[in-house]
N, C-alpha and C positions, 0 to 999 in steps of 0.2 A: 886304091886311091883314097886319100883322107876325106872325111866328111866335114870336119871342123877345123877352122883356123883359130889358134889360141895365141894371144899376145900377152906376155908377162913382162912388164917394164922394158919394152923394146925387143924382147926375145921372141922370135917367131917359132911356134910349135904347130904340129899337126896332130889330130886325133881322129879316131874312127869309132863310130857307134858300136856298142856291144849288144848282144842278144839278151832277151829275157826281161826287158824293162819297157814294154810298149807304152804303157800309160805315162810313165815318167818321161820317157823320151819325147812323146807327143807334146806334153806340157812344156818341156824345155824348147823344143823346136818352135812352138807357137810364140815363145818369149824371146827368141833370138832376134837381134844380137843382145848379149848380156854383158854387162860391164860393171866394175866396181873396184873400190879400194879394198884389197884383201888383207886379212890378218894372217900372220904366220904362226904356226903351232908345230914346232919341230920342222920336219921336211914336208909340211902341208901348208897350203894356202887355202883360205875360205873367205867367201864374201856373200852377203845377203842378196837374194834375187827375188823377183816378184812371182814366185811359183809356190804353190801350196798343194802338194799331193801326198798321199800316204806312202809309207815305205813299201817297196816292191822288191822282193828277193834281197832284202837288206842284210848286211853283215858288217862286222867290225874290222875283220882282217881283210885287207884289200891288196891287189897286186901293185907293184911299183908302176907308176904311170896312170893310175886310175883317176878318172874324172868322175866324181860322184855327187849325188844330191843328198844333202843332210836334212831329213824332214824335221828334226828337232829344232833346227835353226833356220829353216827355209834358206839354205845356203848351198852354193856350189863349191866343191872342194877339189883341189888338185893334190895328189899324193906322189912324192918321188923318193921317199926314204923314211927313216925312223921318225916317229912322233913320240911325245911323252908317254903315250899309252902302249907303245910297242914293247914286245917281249922278244928281243933280238933285232934283226935288221929289217924285218918285214913291216910295211906301213900298217898302222892300226888306228882306226878312227876312235873318237871319244865315245860315240854311241853309233848304233847301226846306220849305215848309209846305203843308198842304192847306186851301184856302179853303172853308169850309162855310156861311158866311152873310155878309150885308153889312148894316152899320149904315145906317139910313135918313138920319141926320143926325149928322155928327161935330162940328159946331160947339160943343156943350157941352164937348167935351174940350179945346178950345183954351186954356181957363183953368186946366187941371189943372197942378199943380206936384208933381213927384216921383211916387212910387208911389201906389197907391190900392187900396181894397177893391173887388173886382168880384164881381158876382153875375149869373148867367145862368140864366133860367128860362123855361118855356113861357108863352105868352100864354094867359090863361084865355079861353075862348070861350063 
């Protein structure tokens, strides 16, 4: 079952927390819900959030569907395909990010044009 509900310009997505990022996850959970106008960078959206934690198991190459925290910009990022930094089809961040969750289905993002309003919140159980 999903842990997070993600809305991207009316597109409803679900995501689940990943392991290995306890400090970043705790900081994000404390800040939920998170919402903002996202900038698009290839097949990535990112928006500034009120969280400031150091990188944790950070990396530049991320899996498709990654929900990541970008410490350099205090931003939350959604990756669903190639970015300008990619070498091939794999998503690649501009600088190291901490992957905190994974979107279960990225196909609704394929029709997205430009930036978008993004909201991330806990799934009600």
